[in-house]
TIZA-870680 format. One record per residue (C-alpha): residue number from 1; residue in one letter; x, z, y. Coordinates in Angstrom, 3 decimals, decimal comma. Each point is the difference from the previous one (the first is absolute). Layout:
BEGIN
num / residu / X / Z / Y
NUM / A / X / Z / Y
...
END
This chain:
BEGIN
num / residu / X / Z / Y
1 / M / 181,658 / 40,381 / 160,453
2 / K / -3,414 / 0,189 / 1,656
3 / K / -2,851 / 1,720 / -1,834
4 / I / -3,539 / -1,351 / -0,118
5 / V / -3,069 / 1,723 / -1,390
6 / F / -2,867 / -2,142 / -1,273
7 / T / -3,500 / 1,370 / -0,348
8 / G / -3,491 / -1,203 / -0,812
9 / G / -2,260 / -0,058 / -3,001
10 / G / -3,383 / 0,099 / -1,575
11 / T / 0,167 / -3,592 / -1,260
12 / A / 2,718 / -2,436 / -1,037
13 / G / -0,763 / -1,878 / 3,216
14 / H / 1,551 / 2,899 / 1,887
15 / V / 3,168 / -0,039 / -2,092
16 / Y / 0,979 / -3,601 / -0,754
17 / P / 0,515 / -0,986 / 3,672
18 / T / 2,393 / 2,939 / 0,254
19 / I / 1,992 / -1,467 / -2,882
20 / A / 0,189 / -3,272 / 1,951
21 / I / 1,514 / 1,839 / 2,980
22 / K / 2,394 / 1,868 / -2,268
23 / E / 1,176 / -3,343 / -1,437
24 / E / 0,572 / -1,326 / 3,520
25 / L / 2,017 / 3,065 / 1,027
26 / R / 2,090 / -0,469 / -3,167
27 / N / 2,707 / 2,611 / -0,614
28 / N / 0,614 / 0,873 / 3,635
29 / Y / -2,137 / 3,149 / -0,190
30 / E / -0,506 / 3,103 / -2,080
31 / F / -3,586 / -0,269 / -1,223
32 / H / -2,529 / 2,826 / -0,401
33 / Y / -3,735 / -0,028 / -0,672
34 / I / -2,471 / 2,775 / 0,761
35 / G / -3,296 / -0,286 / -1,838
36 / G / -2,523 / 1,702 / -2,237
37 / N / -0,503 / 0,116 / -3,735
38 / G / -1,787 / -3,345 / -0,095
39 / M / 0,642 / -3,704 / -0,445
40 / E / 2,801 / 0,030 / 2,551
41 / K / 2,035 / 2,401 / -2,167
42 / N / -0,351 / -2,222 / -3,065
43 / I / 1,073 / -3,134 / 1,879
44 / I / 2,958 / 1,575 / 1,813
45 / S / 1,276 / 1,589 / -3,241
46 / S / 1,196 / -3,455 / -1,084
47 / F / 2,436 / -0,127 / 2,943
48 / P / 2,977 / 2,274 / -0,772
49 / D / 1,457 / -0,466 / 3,496
50 / I / -3,055 / 1,623 / 1,641
51 / K / -0,184 / 3,807 / -0,168
52 / Y / -3,589 / 1,173 / -0,360
53 / H / -1,322 / 3,159 / 1,666
54 / Q / -3,483 / 1,142 / -1,038
55 / I / -2,387 / 1,799 / 2,332
56 / K / -3,575 / 1,216 / -0,240
57 / T / -2,223 / -2,629 / 1,559
58 / V / -3,369 / 0,188 / 1,716
59 / K / -2,483 / -2,825 / -0,509
60 / L / -2,018 / -0,648 / 3,149
61 / Q / -3,762 / -0,310 / -0,464
62 / R / -2,286 / -2,102 / 2,221
63 / K / -3,174 / 1,843 / -0,960
64 / F / -0,703 / 3,686 / 0,478
65 / T / 0,588 / 2,213 / -3,022
66 / L / 0,756 / 3,693 / -0,325
67 / E / 3,448 / -0,995 / -1,231
68 / N / 0,662 / -1,589 / 3,410
69 / L / 0,007 / 3,464 / 1,554
70 / M / 3,223 / 0,700 / -1,874
71 / I / 1,781 / -3,166 / 1,151
72 / P / 1,565 / 1,471 / 3,190
73 / F / 1,467 / 2,932 / -1,949
74 / K / 1,315 / -2,242 / -2,793
75 / L / 1,447 / -2,396 / 2,555
76 / I / 1,832 / 2,796 / 1,821
77 / S / 1,471 / 1,115 / -3,321
78 / S / 1,124 / -3,574 / -0,813
79 / I / 1,593 / -0,386 / 3,435
80 / K / 1,984 / 3,232 / -0,467
81 / Q / 1,131 / -1,129 / -3,448
82 / T / 1,048 / -3,390 / 1,369
83 / K / 1,884 / 1,495 / 2,951
84 / K / 2,110 / 1,991 / -2,428
85 / I / 0,833 / -3,143 / -1,992
86 / L / 0,827 / -1,999 / 3,131
87 / K / 2,314 / 2,728 / 1,260
88 / E / 1,890 / -0,221 / -3,303
89 / I / 0,209 / -3,821 / 0,003
90 / K / 0,701 / -0,367 / 3,736
91 / P / -1,268 / -3,614 / 0,111
92 / D / 0,741 / -2,332 / 2,894
93 / I / -3,415 / -1,679 / -0,168
94 / I / -3,308 / -0,049 / -1,912
95 / F / -1,833 / -3,116 / -1,179
96 / S / -3,655 / 0,739 / -0,709
97 / K / -2,322 / -2,377 / -1,843
98 / G / -3,032 / 2,123 / 0,733
99 / G / -2,626 / 1,504 / -2,249
100 / F / -0,889 / 3,675 / -0,151
101 / V / 3,352 / 0,784 / -1,674
102 / A / 1,880 / -0,997 / 3,157
103 / V / -1,930 / 2,129 / 2,525
104 / P / 1,829 / 3,350 / -0,491
105 / V / 3,363 / -1,798 / -0,214
106 / V / -0,462 / -1,816 / 3,306
107 / I / -1,290 / 3,113 / 1,788
108 / A / 2,919 / 2,052 / -1,337
109 / A / 2,466 / -2,703 / 1,091
110 / H / -1,517 / -0,036 / 3,489
111 / K / 0,390 / 3,774 / 0,281
112 / L / 3,658 / -0,343 / -1,005
113 / K / 0,506 / -2,915 / 2,444
114 / I / 0,822 / -2,458 / -2,770
115 / P / -0,997 / -3,590 / 0,962
116 / V / -2,801 / -1,601 / -2,014
117 / I / -0,788 / -3,679 / -0,582
118 / S / -3,343 / -0,491 / -1,733
119 / H / -1,906 / -2,955 / -1,416
120 / E / -3,696 / -0,904 / -0,308
121 / S / -0,914 / -2,746 / -2,449
122 / D / -3,680 / -0,511 / 0,783
123 / L / -1,652 / -1,689 / 2,951
124 / S / -1,283 / 3,369 / 1,254
125 / L / 1,838 / 3,304 / -0,200
126 / G / -0,980 / 2,368 / -2,787
127 / L / -0,769 / 3,668 / 0,707
128 / A / 3,498 / 1,163 / -0,977
129 / N / 1,727 / -2,534 / 2,247
130 / K / -2,300 / 0,859 / 2,902
131 / I / 1,427 / 3,514 / -0,261
132 / I / 3,548 / -1,229 / -0,591
133 / L / -0,184 / -2,264 / 3,073
134 / H / 0,140 / 3,094 / 2,234
135 / Y / 3,287 / 1,142 / -1,559
136 / C / 1,942 / -3,207 / -0,752
137 / D / 2,248 / -2,064 / 2,281
138 / K / -1,324 / -3,393 / -1,118
139 / M / -2,863 / -1,148 / -2,204
140 / C / 0,867 / -3,303 / -1,655
141 / V / -3,082 / -2,059 / -0,919
142 / S / -0,692 / -2,869 / -2,398
143 / F / -2,464 / -1,873 / 2,215
144 / K / 0,569 / -1,368 / 3,496
145 / K / -3,420 / 1,212 / 1,163
146 / T / 0,813 / 3,617 / -0,934
147 / E / 2,805 / -0,027 / 2,561
148 / E / -2,689 / 0,271 / 2,694
149 / Y / -1,135 / 3,406 / -1,280
150 / N / 2,709 / 2,083 / 1,684
151 / K / 3,211 / -0,518 / 1,975
152 / K / 1,947 / 1,543 / -2,887
153 / C / -1,172 / -2,745 / -2,354
154 / I / 2,354 / -2,904 / -0,632
155 / Y / -0,731 / -3,067 / -2,103
156 / T / 2,510 / -0,289 / -2,836
157 / G / -2,049 / -1,362 / -2,868
158 / Q / -0,127 / 1,489 / -3,491
159 / P / 3,213 / 1,001 / -1,836
160 / I / 0,274 / -1,807 / -3,342
161 / R / 2,310 / 0,799 / -2,902
162 / N / 2,676 / -2,475 / -1,116
163 / N / -1,375 / -0,241 / -3,550
164 / V / -3,324 / -1,212 / 1,451
165 / L / 1,543 / -2,516 / 2,388
166 / N / 2,353 / -1,341 / -2,675
167 / G / -2,333 / -0,181 / -2,992
168 / N / 0,612 / -2,719 / -2,583
169 / K / -2,824 / -1,314 / -2,189
170 / K / 2,530 / -1,120 / -2,620
171 / N / 0,523 / 3,666 / -0,897
172 / I / -3,534 / 0,367 / -1,379
173 / K / -0,853 / -3,394 / -1,492
174 / N / 1,127 / 1,058 / -3,457
175 / N / -2,100 / 3,197 / 0,105
176 / F / -3,355 / -1,783 / -0,083
177 / N / -1,524 / -2,759 / -2,075
178 / F / -1,163 / -2,084 / 2,963
179 / D / -2,010 / -3,177 / 0,038
180 / N / 2,362 / -1,976 / 2,238
181 / K / -2,805 / -2,346 / 1,061
182 / K / -1,921 / 2,806 / 1,695
183 / P / 0,677 / 1,647 / 3,401
184 / N / 1,105 / 3,630 / -0,063
185 / I / -1,927 / 2,843 / 1,654
186 / L / 1,509 / 3,442 / 0,575
187 / I / -2,541 / 2,809 / 0,390
188 / L / 0,923 / 3,442 / 1,263
189 / G / -1,726 / 2,942 / 1,646
190 / G / 2,747 / 2,204 / 1,429
191 / S / 2,252 / 2,580 / -1,627
192 / S / -2,893 / 1,714 / -1,799
193 / G / -1,878 / -3,147 / -0,880
194 / A / -3,513 / -0,865 / 1,168
195 / K / -2,903 / 0,879 / -2,305
196 / F / -2,418 / -2,280 / 1,873
197 / I / 2,261 / -3,065 / -0,185
198 / N / 0,873 / 0,705 / -3,639
199 / E / -3,659 / 0,072 / -1,002
200 / K / -0,797 / -3,211 / 1,882
201 / I / 2,893 / -1,832 / -1,654
202 / W / -1,150 / 1,121 / -3,454
203 / E / -3,597 / -1,007 / 0,759
204 / N / 1,192 / -3,529 / 0,868
205 / I / 2,884 / -0,335 / -2,440
206 / E / -1,585 / -2,859 / -2,006
207 / I / -0,496 / -2,178 / 3,092
208 / L / 3,351 / 0,852 / 1,575
209 / T / 2,179 / -0,610 / -3,054
210 / K / -1,471 / -3,466 / -0,538
211 / K / 1,616 / -1,079 / 3,281
212 / Y / 2,855 / 2,457 / 0,623
213 / N / 2,713 / 2,122 / -1,554
214 / I / -0,667 / 3,604 / 1,018
215 / I / 2,652 / 2,698 / 0,436
216 / H / -1,920 / 3,193 / 0,693
217 / I / 1,668 / 3,249 / 1,117
218 / T / -2,736 / 2,516 / -0,780
219 / G / 1,793 / 3,225 / 1,024
220 / K / 1,372 / 2,862 / -2,094
221 / Q / -3,355 / 1,807 / 0,148
222 / S / -1,868 / -2,839 / -1,690
223 / K / -1,220 / 0,891 / -3,496
224 / N / -1,233 / -3,464 / -1,023
225 / I / 2,202 / -2,319 / -2,026
226 / V / -1,327 / -3,560 / 0,192
227 / K / 1,336 / -2,900 / -2,044
228 / H / -0,996 / -3,597 / 0,652
229 / D / 1,541 / -3,466 / -0,010
230 / N / 1,805 / -0,762 / 3,283
231 / Y / -0,471 / 3,623 / 1,104
232 / F / 2,906 / 2,437 / 0,184
233 / Q / -0,563 / 3,638 / 0,882
234 / I / 2,722 / 2,242 / 1,444
235 / F / -0,505 / 3,627 / 0,987
236 / Y / 2,958 / 0,061 / 2,411
237 / S / 2,859 / -2,319 / 0,921
238 / E / 3,576 / 0,734 / 1,039
239 / N / 0,635 / -3,700 / 0,701
240 / I / -2,853 / -0,696 / 2,405
241 / G / 2,129 / -2,502 / 1,936
242 / D / 0,342 / -2,192 / -3,086
243 / L / -3,757 / 0,122 / -0,595
244 / I / -0,802 / -0,903 / 3,605
245 / D / 2,453 / -2,901 / -0,149
246 / F / -1,717 / -1,253 / -3,162
247 / A / -3,521 / 0,198 / 1,449
248 / D / -1,779 / -2,970 / 1,547
249 / L / -2,777 / 2,282 / 1,296
250 / I / -0,363 / 3,741 / 0,474
251 / I / -3,115 / 2,182 / -0,184
252 / S / 0,640 / 3,401 / 1,520
253 / R / -1,133 / 2,994 / 1,959
254 / A / 1,002 / -0,214 / 3,671
255 / G / 2,572 / 2,725 / 0,410
256 / S / 2,352 / -1,062 / 2,778
257 / G / 3,181 / 0,282 / -2,035
258 / A / -1,239 / -2,337 / -2,716
259 / I / -1,622 / -2,630 / 2,216
260 / N / 3,058 / -0,202 / 2,247
261 / E / 2,100 / -0,607 / -3,100
262 / F / -2,325 / -2,861 / -0,968
263 / L / 0,234 / -1,343 / 3,553
264 / A / 3,801 / 0,096 / -0,047
265 / L / -0,019 / -1,909 / -3,297
266 / K / -2,751 / -2,412 / 1,152
267 / K / -2,438 / 0,755 / -2,809
268 / P / -3,685 / -0,997 / 0,433
269 / M / -2,069 / 3,150 / -0,485
270 / L / -3,563 / 1,113 / -0,571
271 / L / -0,298 / 3,529 / 1,384
272 / I / -2,599 / 2,500 / -1,191
273 / P / 0,546 / 2,957 / 2,341
274 / L / -0,785 / 3,571 / -0,918
275 / S / -3,469 / 0,776 / 1,331
276 / K / -0,843 / 2,561 / 2,676
277 / K / -1,572 / 2,121 / -2,714
278 / C / 3,509 / 0,801 / -1,249
279 / S / 2,137 / -0,387 / 3,128
280 / R / 0,062 / 0,009 / 3,789
281 / G / -0,446 / -3,781 / -0,008
282 / D / 3,657 / -0,867 / 0,655
283 / Q / 0,150 / -2,573 / -2,811
284 / I / -3,077 / -1,771 / 1,362
285 / E / 1,712 / -0,220 / 3,405
286 / N / 3,175 / -1,373 / -1,604
287 / A / -1,910 / -2,616 / -2,000
288 / K / -2,125 / -1,134 / 2,937
289 / L / 3,092 / -0,552 / 2,141
290 / F / 1,734 / -2,023 / -2,732
291 / Y / -3,228 / -1,992 / -0,497
292 / K / -0,201 / -0,715 / 3,735
293 / L / 3,626 / -1,205 / -0,004
294 / G / -0,694 / -2,310 / -2,943
295 / Y / 2,281 / 1,821 / -2,453
296 / C / -2,658 / 0,957 / -2,556
297 / D / -3,588 / -0,086 / -1,134
298 / M / -1,827 / 3,301 / -0,483
299 / L / -2,983 / 1,464 / -1,798
300 / E / -1,308 / 3,474 / 0,756
301 / E / -1,245 / 2,313 / -2,736
302 / D / -3,336 / 0,600 / 1,731
303 / I / -0,964 / -3,678 / -0,217
304 / F / 1,833 / -0,836 / -3,220
305 / N / -1,615 / -2,258 / -2,571
306 / N / 1,643 / -1,744 / -2,941
307 / E / -1,083 / -3,521 / 0,928
308 / E / 1,509 / 0,307 / 3,487
309 / F / 3,133 / 1,577 / -1,502
310 / I / 0,671 / -2,970 / -2,286
311 / K / -0,831 / -2,455 / 2,781
312 / K / 2,495 / 1,628 / 2,372
313 / I / 2,769 / -0,069 / -2,612
314 / D / -0,578 / -3,699 / -0,663
315 / Q / -0,099 / -0,812 / 3,721
316 / L / 3,150 / 2,021 / 0,583
317 / Y / 1,842 / -2,107 / -2,559
318 / I / -1,385 / -3,284 / 1,335
319 / N / 1,007 / 0,933 / 3,571
320 / K / 3,214 / 1,849 / -0,867
321 / N / 2,207 / -2,297 / 2,075
322 / K / -2,035 / 0,767 / 3,120
323 / F / 0,626 / 3,727 / -0,454
324 / I / 3,691 / -0,560 / -0,727
325 / T / 0,333 / -2,084 / 3,188
326 / N / -1,674 / 2,707 / 2,099
327 / M / 2,273 / 2,681 / -1,435
328 / T / 3,072 / -2,167 / 0,533
329 / K / -0,872 / -0,246 / 3,707
330 / S / -0,212 / 3,796 / 0,369
331 / K / 2,737 / 1,590 / 2,079
332 / V / 0,617 / 3,205 / -1,906
333 / P / 3,157 / 1,940 / 0,914
334 / N / 2,531 / 1,213 / -2,548
335 / A / -1,196 / 3,603 / -0,083
336 / N / 2,919 / 1,261 / -2,081
337 / K / 2,555 / -1,149 / 2,573
338 / K / -2,094 / 0,949 / 3,027
339 / I / -0,597 / 3,568 / -1,200
340 / K / 3,677 / 0,368 / -0,875
341 / E / 0,849 / -1,047 / 3,566
342 / L / -2,456 / 2,556 / 1,419
343 / I / 1,563 / 2,744 / -2,108
344 / E / 3,497 / -0,959 / 1,167
345 / I / -1,056 / -0,202 / 3,661
346 / R / -1,615 / 3,435 / -0,187
347 / L / 3,094 / 1,495 / -1,642
348 / K / 2,236 / -1,333 / 2,763
349 / K / -1,985 / 2,074 / 2,497
350 / E / 1,071 / 3,102 / -1,937
351 / V / 3,718 / -0,792 / 0,333
END
């Protein structure tokens, strides 16, 4: 049986696509995961058929700090630790989802001549994947335009888990006291929630709940507990596919993993991307591309006002069929199958 090592972490967006690939590979491989002591460890712990190997990780910083001076030494230590683990596992291939967790794993694999297939979710490569690009065989990308970045890049689309693709709204109807005459809005801000979006929903809760049922995933870090008619707060959801299937509209951050799930399921979306104050601007790029393609409407934090927010939600619902039609016309590949094929093709070269 072939052995595959998965790696990547820092956010759930680095881990869930890996689960999608694991589901596609089924039981034809022995599965391992190399990661840090973060979110990736918690998620993978629920999969008994994946053996987890923990390493010390090095978070890459974009701004100069004294701590940055220690990064090369910490990275060298992580690479040595990873090489030892890889020599024990003897994997046939590595699948990297990127993030700072994956950097030492990919470099160690390259030194040991183990083939690496990586994946970038966003429109532009993050810092970690810019480093990983030098050491991997192929960089799968979620957006067609990203394929132009480098000859190693290949357009596969975004891997999506089966429980997202096959969600069933009937599974959650009994969990909420819905007003069946109102449309349903799902609001989410990524694996950790989104403080900005949460606050704006609560500021406008009276207006919103007069017209809509609201299911609001506020994130595990949220301290507020809000109760209101036609408003249902959840800190975290294991059945996100069911919730997406139930939603008529979605309000969300613009992480690539999430918005590509909404695209696959043809859900009209209002995207509020993370601002450049808190990120490198990748979510703004993602949202602008989806807006240009007619898949979503968007509202940036820097120009946010409540009146415009409500107006955009109402217009999104009125014009929902236009957005659904545009998304239906999109030619998005089946990333799960395409990445599986790339893995199998690369393994045949090793025979």
